[in-house]
C-alpha positions in Angstrom: 62.1 -4.0 68.6 63.8 -0.6 69.0 62.7 1.9 71.6 61.6 4.5 69.1 59.6 2.1 66.9 58.1 0.3 70.0 57.0 3.7 71.4 55.6 5.3 68.3 54.4 2.4 66.1 50.8 2.7 67.3 50.9 6.4 66.2 51.7 5.7 62.5 49.4 7.6 60.1 49.2 5.4 57.0 45.8 6.6 55.8 42.7 8.4 57.1 39.1 8.8 56.3 37.1 11.9 57.3 33.4 11.9 58.3 31.1 12.0 55.2 28.9 14.4 57.1 31.5 17.1 56.6 30.6 17.3 52.9 34.2 17.1 51.7 35.1 15.6 48.4 37.9 13.1 48.6 40.3 13.4 45.6 42.8 10.9 44.4 45.5 10.5 47.0 49.1 11.2 46.2 52.0 8.9 47.3 52.2 10.7 50.7 49.2 13.1 51.0 45.4 12.5 51.2 43.5 15.3 49.5 40.1 16.7 50.0 38.2 19.5 48.3 36.6 21.8 50.9 33.2 23.4 50.0 34.7 26.9 49.9 36.9 25.7 47.0 40.1 25.3 48.9 42.0 22.0 49.4 42.7 20.1 52.6 46.0 18.2 52.5 46.7 15.5 55.1 50.4 14.4 55.2 50.7 10.8 56.1 53.7 8.8 57.3 53.9 6.9 53.9 57.2 7.1 52.2 58.1 6.5 48.6 61.3 6.3 46.6 62.1 5.3 43.0 58.4 6.3 42.5 57.2 3.4 44.7 55.5 3.5 48.1 57.8 1.5 50.4 55.9 1.7 53.7 55.7 4.1 56.6 58.1 6.0 58.8 57.1 7.3 62.3 56.7 11.0 62.6 57.5 11.7 59.0 54.1 13.2 58.0 54.3 15.7 60.9 57.9 16.7 60.0 57.0 17.3 56.4 53.9 19.3 57.1 55.4 21.5 59.8 58.7 22.0 58.0 56.8 23.0 54.8 54.8 25.5 56.8 58.0 26.9 58.2 59.6 27.4 54.7 56.3 28.7 53.3 56.3 31.4 55.9 60.0 32.2 55.5 59.9 32.5 51.7 56.4 34.1 51.1 58.1 37.5 50.4 60.3 35.9 47.8 57.5 34.1 46.0 53.8 33.4 46.9 52.6 29.9 48.0 49.4 28.1 48.5 49.3 27.9 52.3 46.3 29.3 54.1 46.2 27.5 57.5 47.7 24.6 59.6 44.9 23.3 61.7 46.8 20.2 62.8 50.5 19.1 62.8 49.7 16.8 59.8 47.3 19.0 58.0 47.3 22.1 55.7 44.4 24.1 54.2 45.7 25.5 50.9 44.5 27.4 47.8 43.5 25.2 44.9 45.6 25.6 41.8 46.2 24.0 38.4 49.5 22.2 39.0 52.2 22.7 36.4 52.9 19.4 34.5 56.6 19.7 35.3 58.8 18.8 38.3 61.1 21.7 38.9 64.4 20.3 40.3 67.1 22.6 41.4 70.6 21.1 41.8 73.6 22.6 43.6 75.8 19.5 43.7 77.0 16.6 41.5 75.1 13.8 43.2 72.2 11.4 43.1 71.4 7.7 42.5 68.1 7.8 40.6 67.6 7.6 36.9 66.9 11.3 36.7 70.0 12.4 38.7 73.0 14.0 37.0 75.8 12.1 38.6 75.1 8.8 36.9 75.1 10.4 33.4 78.2 12.5 34.2 80.0 9.4 35.5 79.2 7.6 32.2 80.9 10.4 30.3 77.9 12.6 29.3 78.6 16.3 29.5 75.4 17.8 28.2 72.6 16.7 30.6 69.1 18.1 30.6 70.4 20.4 27.8 73.0 21.9 30.2 76.7 21.6 29.7 78.7 20.4 32.6 82.5 21.0 32.5 85.1 18.2 32.9 86.6 17.7 36.3 83.6 17.2 38.7 83.8 14.4 41.2 80.9 12.9 43.0 79.6 15.3 45.6 81.3 18.4 44.2 79.5 21.7 44.4 78.4 22.9 41.0 79.8 26.2 39.7 76.3 27.5 39.9 72.9 25.9 40.7 71.0 24.5 37.7 67.4 23.5 37.0 66.9 19.9 35.7 63.1 19.5 35.0 61.3 16.3 34.5 57.8 15.2 33.5 55.2 14.3 36.2 54.4 10.6 35.5 50.9 9.5 36.6 52.3 6.0 36.7 55.9 4.7 36.2 58.9 7.0 36.3 59.4 10.7 35.6 61.3 11.5 32.4 63.9 14.1 31.8 63.1 17.4 30.1 65.1 20.3 28.9 64.0 23.9 29.5 63.9 24.4 25.7 61.6 21.4 25.3 59.2 22.8 28.0 58.8 26.0 25.9 58.9 24.5 22.4 56.4 21.8 23.2 54.1 24.2 25.0 54.2 22.3 28.3 54.5 25.7 30.1 54.0 29.2 28.8 57.3 31.0 28.2 56.5 33.9 30.5 55.2 31.6 33.2 58.4 29.5 33.0 60.6 32.6 33.3 58.9 33.4 36.6 59.0 29.8 37.8 62.7 29.5 36.9 63.6 32.7 38.7 61.6 31.8 41.8 63.1 28.3 42.0 66.6 29.6 41.9 65.9 32.3 44.5 64.2 29.9 46.9 67.0 27.4 46.5 69.6 30.1 47.3 67.6 31.2 50.4 67.3 27.6 51.5 71.0 26.9 51.1 71.9 29.9 53.2 69.6 29.1 56.0 70.4 25.4 56.0 74.1 26.1 56.1 73.7 28.5 59.0 72.0 25.5 60.9 74.7 23.0 60.0 73.4 21.4 56.8 74.2 21.6 53.1 71.1 21.8 50.8 72.3 19.7 47.8 69.2 19.8 45.7 65.4 20.1 45.9 62.2 19.6 44.0 59.7 22.6 44.0 56.2 22.2 42.8 54.3 25.1 41.2 50.7 25.6 40.3 48.7 28.3 38.5 46.3 30.2 40.7 42.9 31.7 39.8 44.5 34.8 38.4 46.8 32.9 36.1 49.9 33.4 38.2 52.4 30.7 39.3 52.7 30.0 43.0 54.5 27.3 45.0 52.4 24.3 46.1 52.6 20.9 47.7 55.7 20.9 50.0 58.8 23.0 50.3 62.4 22.1 51.2 61.5 19.0 53.2 63.7 15.9 53.6 61.3 14.1 51.1 61.7 16.8 48.4 65.3 17.7 49.0 68.7 16.3 49.9 70.2 17.7 53.1 73.7 16.6 54.2 75.5 17.3 57.5 78.0 20.1 56.7 80.5 19.2 59.4 81.3 15.7 57.9 80.6 16.3 54.2 84.1 16.9 52.8 85.7 14.2 55.0 83.3 11.5 54.1 83.6 12.3 50.3 87.4 12.2 50.6 87.1 8.8 52.2 84.9 7.6 49.4 81.8 7.5 51.6 78.3 8.9 51.2 77.5 12.1 53.0 75.6 12.0 56.2 72.1 12.4 54.6 69.2 13.8 56.7 66.6 13.1 54.1 65.0 10.4 51.9 68.3 9.7 50.2 69.3 7.8 53.4 66.5 5.3 52.6 67.1 5.5 48.8 70.8 4.5 49.2 70.0 1.6 51.5 67.5 0.2 49.0 69.9 0.8 46.1 72.7 -1.0 48.0 70.3 -4.0 48.5 69.6 -4.1 44.7 66.2 -2.4 44.6 65.7 0.6 42.3 62.0 0.6 41.7 61.4 -2.6 39.7 59.1 -5.2 41.1 57.7 -5.5 44.7 59.9 -3.6 47.1 61.1 -5.3 50.3 59.7 -4.2 53.6 61.6 -1.3 55.3 63.6 -2.8 58.2 62.6 -1.5 61.7 66.1 -0.2 62.4 66.1 1.7 59.2 62.7 3.2 60.0 64.0 4.3 63.4 67.1 5.9 62.0 65.3 7.7 59.2 62.7 9.0 61.7 65.4 10.2 64.0 67.1 12.1 61.2 63.9 13.7 59.9 63.1 14.9 63.4 66.6 16.2 64.0 66.6 18.1 60.7 63.3 19.7 61.6 64.5 20.8 65.0 67.8 22.2 63.8 66.3 24.0 60.7 63.4 25.5 62.5 64.9 25.9 66.0 61.7 24.4 67.4 61.2 21.3 69.6 59.4 18.5 67.9 56.2 17.5 69.7 55.9 13.7 69.5 52.3 12.5 69.0 50.5 10.7 71.7 47.3 8.7 71.2 45.6 8.4 67.9 46.9 10.7 65.2 43.7 10.1 63.1 41.4 11.1 66.0 43.5 14.2 66.8 43.2 15.2 63.1 39.4 14.7 63.1 39.1 16.8 66.3 41.3 19.6 65.1 39.7 19.7 61.7 36.2 19.7 63.2 37.1 22.7 65.3 38.7 24.5 62.3 35.8 23.9 59.9 33.3 24.9 62.5 35.0 28.2 63.1 35.9 29.1 59.5 
């Protein structure tokens, strides 16, 4: 067993239950996050180490939940002047207290590069000869991994079960999925956040290839950013120093995100159908290492590895937070 997995396997956070005496209402969990409704009307989000791809939970990866939670908090703080978000407090490395919203029924995906291996990515369609994808025309001449002339938004549905389906921006408005004025604000915010993320990431040695940004409607009817932001689960980050060389050699970029796992499973023949194979320990180790390295380089902060029980730490920190707020 590898040193990293051997050291941190006991500190995996796969799921958690909070004391019933706290009076929290447990909501349906997401693929990665446990959700509770707090008596004051806000939400408590606990980011676990679960990981999913192809819309299937594959298992857990050490330290992943902490990276996602703290990196989201970093980006929420950095971008709050560009567009408001739901973050209220971070009482624990794996926990956020956030405003409750009505989530938009659309995944807002911003793409800056011609890439991807999932059914909703643009590279597969382009490679098959399609030039109008998501209602957007893509000129001839792109190769895999090329930077697009300008970033584009490629929205999808939010599937409760099964896989997300492609949408066009025109369909979103015509079908009344999102109000036209709301969509205009969401569109502008997504592109501005993506540009900001690209610039900061490049300054830290990474290329931000694409990202998924979740939006919700707050109590005043305004859109705000929710869920997570610019994490290695919701985005593709590639090492800038090796990007062009690896593409020129017909290789995949050095991914510091969930694409690293997604590509490994696709190469093994799994793309979301049937029971997924277990994640190999060496793959868990390498993915964990890349998530932590991305966090440290993007934020400039040292990652504090957990010791002891993560669940117990969360309970202790939350008890203190709820008592004092």
